[in-house]
N, C-alpha and C positions, 0 to 999 in steps of 0.2 A: 573780405572781396567776396562779390557774391557770384562769383562764379565758380567757387570752391567749394568741396563737402571736406572739412578738417574732421577727421577723427583721432581722440589721443588716447594715447597708452600707457602705461606704468613702466613699462620694459621692454627691452628688443622682443623677448620670450612672447611675451601678449602681443605684440604687433605684429611678426610672423605668423602664430597661431590665427590670429583674427583673419591673415591677409590670406594664408592658405586656404581656410574653410571658407572664405568669401569666392576664391576663383575657382573652388571645387563645385561649389553650388552654379558656376556661369558655364563649367564643364558638364555637369551631369544635366543642365538644361539643353545645353547642345547637344547632349546622346538622346534628350529627349525628344527633340524637335527634328532628331537629325539634322541637323545642321551641322558647318563645319563651324570649329574655334581657333581663331588664328591668332597667336600672341606673339608680342616679341619682348626676350628676357635682357635683363640690364647686371652688370657685376655687383662688385660693394660687398661691405663685410656683412650686412640685414642680410644679401643674399642666401648664403649659407643656412643661416638658420631659417628662411623662410622655404629652402629647398626641402631642409630635414622635415619642418612641420607639414607639407606637401606630402612627402612619402608617406610618413605616421600616419597622418590622417587619411590617403588614399586608398591606402592596405585597409585598413579599418573600416572604411565606406565602400572599399571595393569598388572604386572610379574606374571607369574605362577611359583611357585617353584616347581611343580611335579617333575619334573626331577632333584632336589637336594639331596644328600644324606650326611648329614653332621656330620663331625667328627670332633677331639679335637686335637689340637698340645700339649696340656699339661691341666693339673688340679690338683687342692689343693687337698688333702685328709680331706677333709671334705663331709659333707653330699649333696646333690642337691639344699635342701633347705635354706643353711648357705649363708651369704652374701658376703661369702670370693669364692665362689663357680664360676669358670666361666662357667658352665651350666647355674646355675641361671641369670646370669646377658643377657646373648644370649636367654633364654627362657623367662623371663621377657620382654626383647626390642624387640625380634625377631619372636621368635615361636608361641607365643599366639597370639600376634597382626596378625599375619600374619595367625594363622591357621594351621600353618605346622603338616602334621601326624605324631606321633610319631612313627610310620614305618618308618620314613625318617631320625629319630635320632638316633646317637648312641654316647650317652654319656659315658666319661670316669668313675667308679664308684669311686668316691672320699669316699665313706663311706667303702670302703675295703681296707685291708691290699694291701700297694701298690704293691707288686709282685702279688698279686692275681689279682688285677684290671688292669695289663698292661698284665697278659696273658689271663683274660677274651677280653679285648681290642683288642687284636693281633689278636685271633682266631674269631672275629666278622670282623674285616675290612677285612682279607684274604676272609673270606665267602662271601664278597659285593664285592671286588674290584680284577681285576686281576691281574696277580703279571709280574714284566719284569724279563729279562733273568736271573739277580741276585736274584730271588727270592723274590723281593720287593712288595708290593703293591701299584700299581701308583695311587696318587690323581692327581686330573686334578687341584687342587690350595691350596696353602697351606699359611695362612695366619701368617705372624709373626710380634710381638710388639719388641722393642728394650729394654734393662734394662739398667739402668747408667753403666753396669758393663760390657755392653757387651753381657748378656746371649740372648737368645732367647728360645723360651717354657720354660723348666725347666734343659736347658741344660747349667751348668755355668762355666767361667773361670775356670784353676787349674785342672780341668780333667784329667785323663791321656788320650793319644793319642788312646789306645786302645779301648776307648768308639767312637771315631768317625768309626772306621772301625766294629765293633760292628753291627749283623747285627737286632740286637733284633727291632722288630717295635715298641712296647712300651716300656720301663723300670722302674722301683719303683726308686723315689730316696728318702732317708735319709739322716736327717741335712742339709738341703738346707741354703744356705745362706743367704736367705728372707722366714720369716715367710708365711705359716706354714713349718715344716722342712718336711713332708712327702708330696711329688707329685707322680705324675706320670707321665710321658713325652716320646713323638714320639723320634725315635732315626734320629740320624745324616743320617743315609743311607735310610730312609724311606724320609726324607727331601731331600735329594739329588735326590731321583726317581719320585719326584712329576713333573709333565710337566711343569707348571708354580709356583714361589714362589714370593710374595709380601710381602714385607715387609714395616709395618706403622710406622715409625720411627718419635716419635713425643715428644716434650715436654723438657724442660729447663734442663741443668745438662747432657744432653747425646752427647755434640759434639766432647767430647773425645773420648767417645766409639764409633761415627759412622768413627770418622776419623782414628781412628785405625783400625776398621773393615777393612775398604775398602784399607788399607796398605797393601803389598805385604807378608808383615812378622809380618801382625795381629796375635793380640794373645787374642784376643776375641772367644766367643764362635759362634757372625756372622761371622765372618772372618773364622773361621773353616769352615760353612755352603758355605759361598762362592767359597774358594776351591774347593768345591765340585763340582759345579753345572756350565754348559756353558751360564746359563742367571739367572739372578734375578732381578728382579724388586724393587726399591727404592724409595717410597713415603714420603717425609719426607718435615718438618716445621723446621729443624733443621738448625742453621746457620753453614756451616762450609768451 
């Protein structure tokens, strides 16, 4: 696909290290220019290796996270201290060790009813970030992970095409194919509006999902994302 930058790695560790280094470059560029850097984080197995590498490199480089505002691509509907919480993973591995001020963290409220949490999150992100001509808040960077079925965030295959065009920044999910059943997810149009989207595609059993996503007639959720964007970076250790 012409709108994809595909970067291959020999291992998850190499992928995590390169992604961390590239992200810290973005943050340091924002520091030099005096601009804000807004990012939406995702969960997934590769996330823990990625956060660990970010922490290690940031301490070595003495990177300031002062310009960074943290949002989420999705969250499970569990309390923030629950082991299944995407926020908890980031808080334990990144925010607490780096002493990130709470004012820079805009977590999705998984303890709320999904629709309530989605409305609160949309109001918050709109308060912080500028919108594009279509009215979508513009994130500087969205991190995505790839599921075995090709899902991204909590956007799953088989959903109606109307969800792709839906302008809601966040929406509640009920009956997710993966537990827990209730979730909050960022919308397709908000991912499409981001300045950059980096897919960290890692792990066995995802080769078919990645191949399908890269096909011009791909049916996965990630394929839908790719068709919406002019450029997406894919960092992967998957052999395809």
